[in-house]
C-alpha positions in Angstrom: 116.3 96.0 95.4 115.6 94.9 98.9 117.4 94.5 102.2 117.4 91.4 104.3 114.0 91.8 106.0 111.4 93.3 103.6 107.8 92.6 102.5 108.6 91.7 98.9 106.1 88.8 98.5 103.0 90.9 99.1 104.1 93.1 96.1 104.3 90.0 94.0 100.7 89.1 95.0 99.4 92.6 94.4 100.9 92.8 90.9 100.3 89.2 89.8 99.9 88.8 86.1 100.7 92.5 85.5 104.4 93.0 86.3 107.5 90.9 86.2 110.1 91.3 88.9 113.9 90.6 88.7 116.4 91.1 91.5 119.3 93.5 90.7 122.5 94.3 92.6 122.3 90.9 94.4 125.0 90.4 97.0 124.6 86.7 97.8 125.4 83.5 95.7 122.5 84.3 93.4 124.6 87.2 92.1 126.3 84.7 89.8 123.1 84.5 87.6 123.4 86.4 84.4 121.5 89.6 83.8 120.6 90.8 80.3 123.6 92.6 78.6 121.6 95.9 78.3 119.3 97.4 80.9 115.7 96.8 80.0 114.1 97.8 83.3 111.4 100.4 83.0 111.2 100.8 86.8 113.2 99.8 89.9 111.4 99.2 93.1 113.4 99.5 96.4 112.1 98.4 99.7 114.9 99.6 101.9 114.8 103.2 103.1 118.6 103.4 103.2 119.0 103.2 99.4 119.8 106.7 98.2 120.7 106.1 94.6 120.1 103.4 92.0 122.4 102.4 89.1 121.8 99.1 87.3 124.2 98.0 84.5 125.5 101.5 84.0 122.1 103.2 83.9 121.3 105.7 86.6 117.7 105.8 87.8 116.0 108.8 89.4 113.5 108.5 92.3 110.0 109.3 91.2 108.1 108.1 94.3 109.2 108.0 98.0 106.7 106.3 100.3 108.6 105.4 103.4 110.6 102.2 102.8 109.0 101.8 99.3 110.5 103.9 96.5 110.1 103.8 92.7 113.0 104.8 90.4 112.6 105.5 86.7 
């Protein structure tokens, strides 16, 4: 989950071949793409400090790391 002006691409480079990223809670035309019917995300990464809670497909995630704009939710 990112806002409009984040440093998402360096994360991709740092985790290449180790993690797969999928965008969730998309609010642009890409939101029409289908997500899996059941949540299968082991971790949600947020890159926007204003995000205070995360729920994806009915599953509520709790914050396990808060590092400025970067937060990890499990």
